[in-house]
N, C-alpha and C positions, 0 to 999 in steps of 0.2 A: 615256668610256673608263675602264677599271678599272685600278687600280694592280697592280703585279706584283712578286713577289720575283725579284730577279736575284742568284742565289747567288755570282756572281763580281764583283759591283759593288765590294765591298771586297776589295782584292787581298791581304789578310793575315788570318790567323785571329784574331789579337788585335791591338788597337791601344793604343798607349801614351798616357798622360796628355799633353795638349797636343801630341800627335803630328800630323804631316802624314800624312794617310791617302790612299793612292793609290786611285783609282777607275777602274773599267773599265766603261764604258757601252756596250760593243759590242752593237749590234743592227742588223738590216737589214730592209728591206721584202721582199716575196716575190720581187722581181726581183734581190735581192742588193745593193741600194744602201744604203750605210751611213746610218743615221738620225741619228747624233750626231757625225759628223765635222765639225770646225771650227765648233762651235756652243757656246752657253753655256746651261747649265741653272741652276737655283737649288737650293741644298742646305739640308737640314734634318737635325737630330739629334733623335730621340725617345728618351727614357729609359723604362725599365720603369715608373718612377713617374709617368709622364704628362707630364713636362716636355718642352717643345718649344724647341729652340734654332735660330735662323736662322743658317745658315752662310754665307749670301750667295751671290753669283754664282759659278759654277764653270765655267771654260773647259775645253772638250774639244778636243784637237787632231785631226789627220788620223787617228790610230789610235784615236780615240774614248776617250782616256784623259785624266784630269784629277786634281786633288787638292784636299783641304780640310784645314784645320787645326782640330783640336778645341779648344774653349774651355776655360779653366781649371776651370769648374764641373763638367766631366765627369771624375770622379775614378776611380782604380783600383777595379776591381770592379763598375763601372757597366755594366749590360747596356743596349745601345742599338741603335737602328736608324738608319742613315744613308739618307736618301732624296734623290733628285734629280728635279726636275720640269722637263720640257722643254715648249716651246710646242705641239708637234704630236704628242707621244706620251704614253702613260700614265706616271704616276709610277713610278720604279724605286726599289727599296729592298733593303737587305741588313742583316743583324744581326751584331754583334760584342760582345765584352766588353772594356772598357778594362782594361789591366794596368799 
């Protein structure tokens, strides 16, 4: 399975340093069944400089929404991608700039 950009994964245009970032992993199969409701994915942050930070498990509720907290090392001005991996679907990612 290939990864895919999900332009609504990060629910804000910019994210603050050490901020809690709201994520929206809404997706469904062809029959309309939610793919990420009441499940846990694993989060990662990738910076433009190539650094990968493990954000740990991310719980998603019935509405397929969850959150992660950015670590201290992601400073203002850093361009990053936040990605979530689920067991049964491709990696989802979106980009933002820390402010």
